[in-house]
C-alpha positions in Angstrom: -76.1 51.9 264.3 -76.3 54.7 266.8 -78.7 54.9 269.8 -79.2 57.5 272.5 -80.6 56.7 275.9 -81.7 59.3 278.5 -81.6 57.3 281.7 -79.1 54.8 283.1 -81.8 52.4 284.2 -82.7 51.9 280.5 -79.2 50.8 279.5 -78.8 47.3 278.2 -76.7 44.6 279.9 -74.0 44.8 277.3 -73.2 48.3 278.5 -71.6 46.8 281.6 -69.8 44.2 279.6 -68.2 46.8 277.4 -67.4 49.1 280.4 -66.3 46.3 282.8 -62.8 47.8 283.4 -64.1 51.3 284.2 -65.6 51.1 287.6 -67.3 54.5 287.2 -69.2 53.6 284.1 -71.3 50.7 285.4 -75.1 51.1 285.0 -75.6 51.1 288.7 -73.1 53.9 289.3 -74.5 55.9 286.4 -77.9 55.6 287.9 -76.5 56.6 291.3 -74.9 59.7 289.8 -78.2 60.7 288.2 -79.7 60.8 291.7 -77.0 62.7 293.5 -75.7 64.9 290.7 -78.3 65.3 288.0 -76.8 67.3 285.0 -78.8 66.3 282.0 -76.8 63.0 281.5 -77.3 61.0 278.4 -75.9 57.8 277.1 -74.7 57.1 273.5 -74.3 53.6 272.1 -72.8 52.4 268.9 -73.5 49.0 267.4 -72.1 46.9 264.6 -75.0 44.5 264.0 -76.0 43.3 267.4 -72.6 44.0 269.0 -72.1 47.1 271.1 -68.6 48.3 270.3 -68.4 51.9 271.6 -70.2 54.1 274.0 -70.0 57.3 276.0 -71.8 59.2 278.8 -72.3 62.9 278.2 -73.7 65.7 280.4 -74.3 69.4 279.7 -73.4 72.4 281.8 -72.3 76.1 281.7 -68.6 76.1 282.4 -65.5 78.4 282.2 -63.7 77.6 278.9 -60.6 79.3 280.3 -60.3 77.4 283.6 -56.5 77.0 283.3 -56.0 80.7 282.8 -56.9 83.9 284.7 -59.8 84.6 282.4 -63.4 83.5 283.1 -65.8 83.0 280.2 -68.7 80.7 281.0 -70.2 79.0 278.0 -72.7 76.0 277.5 -70.6 72.9 277.0 -71.3 69.2 276.3 -68.9 67.1 278.4 -67.9 63.5 277.6 -66.6 63.3 281.1 -67.7 61.8 284.4 -69.4 64.5 286.5 -67.4 64.0 289.6 -63.8 65.2 288.9 -62.0 61.9 288.6 -59.3 60.9 286.2 -61.3 58.1 284.5 -62.8 58.7 281.0 -66.5 58.4 280.3 -66.0 56.9 276.8 -65.1 53.5 275.5 -63.3 53.6 272.2 -63.0 51.2 269.3 -60.3 51.4 266.6 -63.0 52.5 264.2 -64.0 55.9 265.6 -65.8 57.1 262.4 -69.4 56.8 263.8 -68.5 58.4 267.1 -66.8 61.2 265.2 -69.7 61.8 262.9 -72.2 61.8 265.8 -70.2 64.3 267.8 -69.8 66.6 264.9 -73.6 66.7 264.4 -74.1 68.0 267.9 -74.4 71.8 268.2 -72.1 73.9 270.3 -68.9 73.0 272.2 -68.0 69.4 272.9 -65.2 68.4 275.1 -63.9 64.9 275.8 -61.8 64.8 279.0 -59.2 62.2 280.2 -58.0 61.1 276.8 -54.7 59.2 276.2 -53.6 58.6 272.7 -56.9 59.0 270.9 -57.6 61.7 268.4 -60.6 62.8 266.4 -60.7 64.8 263.2 -61.8 68.4 263.7 -61.0 68.2 267.5 -58.2 70.2 269.1 -56.1 68.2 271.5 -54.6 69.8 274.6 -53.0 69.0 277.9 -55.4 68.4 280.8 -54.6 67.7 284.4 -52.0 64.9 284.5 -52.5 61.7 286.6 -50.2 60.5 289.4 -49.7 56.7 289.7 -47.5 54.8 292.1 -46.5 51.3 291.1 -46.3 49.1 294.3 -43.1 47.0 294.4 -43.1 46.4 298.1 -44.3 43.8 300.6 -44.4 46.0 303.6 -44.3 49.7 304.7 -40.8 49.2 306.2 -39.5 47.9 302.9 -41.1 50.8 301.1 -39.7 53.4 303.5 -36.2 51.9 303.4 -36.2 51.9 299.6 -36.3 55.7 299.6 -33.5 58.1 299.5 -32.9 59.9 302.8 -34.5 63.3 302.2 -37.8 61.7 301.1 -37.8 59.1 303.9 -37.1 61.9 306.4 -39.9 64.0 305.1 -42.5 61.2 305.5 -41.2 60.3 309.0 -41.4 63.9 310.1 -45.1 64.0 308.9 -45.8 60.7 310.8 -44.3 62.2 313.9 -46.5 65.3 313.6 -49.5 63.1 313.0 -49.0 60.6 315.7 -52.2 61.7 317.5 -54.3 60.8 314.5 -56.6 57.8 314.9 -57.7 56.2 311.7 -61.3 54.8 311.8 -63.0 53.2 308.8 -66.7 53.9 308.4 -68.7 50.6 308.5 -71.4 52.1 306.4 -71.1 55.3 304.2 -74.6 56.2 305.1 -73.0 57.3 308.4 -71.2 60.1 306.5 -72.3 63.3 308.2 -72.9 66.9 307.2 -69.9 67.8 309.4 -67.7 65.5 307.4 -69.1 67.0 304.2 -68.1 70.5 305.4 -64.4 69.2 305.4 -64.8 68.3 301.7 -66.2 71.8 301.1 -63.1 73.3 302.6 -60.9 71.4 300.2 -63.1 72.3 297.3 -63.1 76.0 298.2 -59.3 76.0 298.3 -58.9 74.1 295.0 -57.1 75.9 292.2 -59.2 74.1 289.6 -62.8 73.5 290.9 -64.5 71.5 288.3 -67.4 69.6 289.9 -68.8 70.1 293.4 -70.4 67.0 294.7 -73.3 66.7 297.1 -73.2 65.2 300.5 -75.2 62.3 299.3 -72.5 61.3 296.8 -70.2 60.4 299.8 -72.9 58.1 301.1 -72.3 55.8 298.1 -71.8 52.0 298.5 -68.6 51.5 296.4 -66.1 53.6 298.3 -64.2 53.0 301.5 -64.2 56.0 303.9 -61.4 56.4 306.4 -61.7 59.1 309.1 -58.8 60.9 310.6 -59.8 61.5 314.2 -57.9 63.7 316.7 -59.0 63.9 320.3 -62.2 62.0 319.4 -63.2 64.5 316.7 -63.1 63.9 312.9 -60.8 66.4 311.4 -60.3 64.8 308.0 -61.4 61.9 305.8 -60.3 60.0 302.8 -62.5 58.1 300.3 -60.8 55.2 298.4 -62.0 52.9 295.6 -60.7 49.4 295.6 -60.6 48.6 291.9 -59.6 44.9 291.9 -60.3 44.4 288.2 -57.4 46.8 287.5 -55.4 45.9 290.6 -55.6 49.6 291.6 -56.4 51.6 294.7 -57.9 54.9 293.8 -57.6 58.0 296.0 -60.9 59.5 295.1 -61.7 62.4 297.4 -60.8 63.9 300.8 -61.7 66.6 303.2 -59.9 68.3 306.1 -59.9 71.2 308.4 -57.4 73.8 307.1 -57.2 75.3 310.6 -55.3 72.3 311.9 -53.9 70.9 308.7 -50.4 72.3 309.2 -50.1 71.3 312.8 -50.7 67.6 312.1 -49.3 67.6 308.5 -52.7 66.2 307.5 -52.2 65.9 303.7 -48.9 64.1 304.0 -50.4 61.7 306.6 -53.3 61.0 304.2 -50.9 60.1 301.4 -48.9 57.9 303.8 -52.1 56.1 304.9 -53.2 55.5 301.3 -49.7 54.2 300.3 -49.6 51.9 303.4 -53.1 50.7 302.8 -52.2 49.8 299.2 -49.1 47.9 300.2 -50.9 46.1 303.1 -53.7 45.0 300.8 -51.5 44.0 297.8 -52.6 46.5 295.2 -50.2 46.8 292.3 -51.0 50.4 291.6 -52.1 53.5 293.6 -53.9 56.1 291.5 -53.3 59.3 293.4 -55.4 61.3 291.0 -54.8 64.8 289.8 -53.3 68.0 291.4 -50.9 68.3 294.4 -48.2 66.8 292.2 -45.2 67.9 294.2 -46.3 65.9 297.3 -47.5 62.8 295.5 -44.4 62.5 293.4 -42.3 62.7 296.6 -44.0 59.5 297.6 -42.7 57.9 294.4 -45.6 58.4 292.1 -45.1 59.1 288.4 -46.9 61.7 286.3 -48.7 60.5 283.3 -49.9 63.0 280.7 -53.6 63.4 280.2 -55.5 65.2 277.4 -58.8 66.6 276.2 -60.4 66.8 272.8 -62.3 70.0 272.0 -64.5 71.0 269.1 -67.3 73.5 268.1 -70.0 72.9 265.5 -69.5 76.3 264.1 -66.6 76.0 261.6 -65.3 79.6 262.2 -65.2 79.2 266.0 -63.7 75.7 265.6 -60.8 77.2 263.6 -60.3 79.7 266.4 -60.1 76.9 268.9 -57.6 75.0 266.8 -55.5 78.1 266.3 -55.5 79.2 270.0 -55.7 75.9 271.7 -52.4 76.4 273.5 -54.0 79.2 275.6 -56.8 76.8 276.8 -54.8 73.9 277.9 -53.2 73.1 281.3 -49.5 74.1 281.6 -47.7 71.0 282.7 -44.9 71.8 285.2 -41.6 69.8 285.1 -41.1 67.8 288.3 -38.0 65.9 288.7 -37.5 63.8 291.9 -35.2 60.8 292.4 -37.2 59.3 295.3 -35.8 55.7 295.5 -32.3 54.5 296.0 -32.4 52.3 292.9 -33.2 55.3 290.8 -36.8 54.2 289.9 
């Protein structure tokens, strides 16, 4: 049985049970996103008898179908994707995908499912999306981590720490203290992004699930990091950041951010650090590994869908080949 719900506050309790390992798909977070980033969200539930076995969140927006190319063609699209540019999916799959597949095929226009791993659906083209960088923590201390690295990578981090020695790290006690000036730092990063998918509002950063760490220099906030402590998956998530590009080079801000995140994960015993997507060169030099990530794309018009299938290679992200041997043991 299929059921569509228009507002997160109307979702049943079993939604949270099914989505318990995806921190972004809880009913409370979905309701929060409706308030801070309304984009015609809807919720789709699939039952076998009384048991909820699959679900997804969808939103609708005009978007550039050729975002990974130099072309720009905005079209209305239905996204099965979290509207905040993170690497988590907004769908919970079951081995039996037939009802989900049938429901999606009945929807008119373009449908795209983002942040897919091994899943496939009939009639959907599958292509590379932005890969995900994850560091597996094998260390008990920062010193152990640093000394496990080969000399060039250790030297690069130490050089960054030296340039950033004036940085004072301050954790916001309450994200409601997140100011418009801090938000302007996020806007700088967004405006410089090569792939700008979803611009968030200032109110998003005033959420109650993230930890916000400020980078202060001379008493002024010049950058910030927002992290998610996902204990159910033993993972620290680098969610968003902002910084002043005018001083970023002088203090090696981005490298110092990555060092702070890595050190925080080690200090707090997280097994994994999810560094997210983009800036692969820097993240992999901290020892992170790249994991392929995919989208599924389909159109209700059979002729257009055949064109998508035929020319899908021109729509997908071109994954670069990075090869770094960061650690002495070859890992």
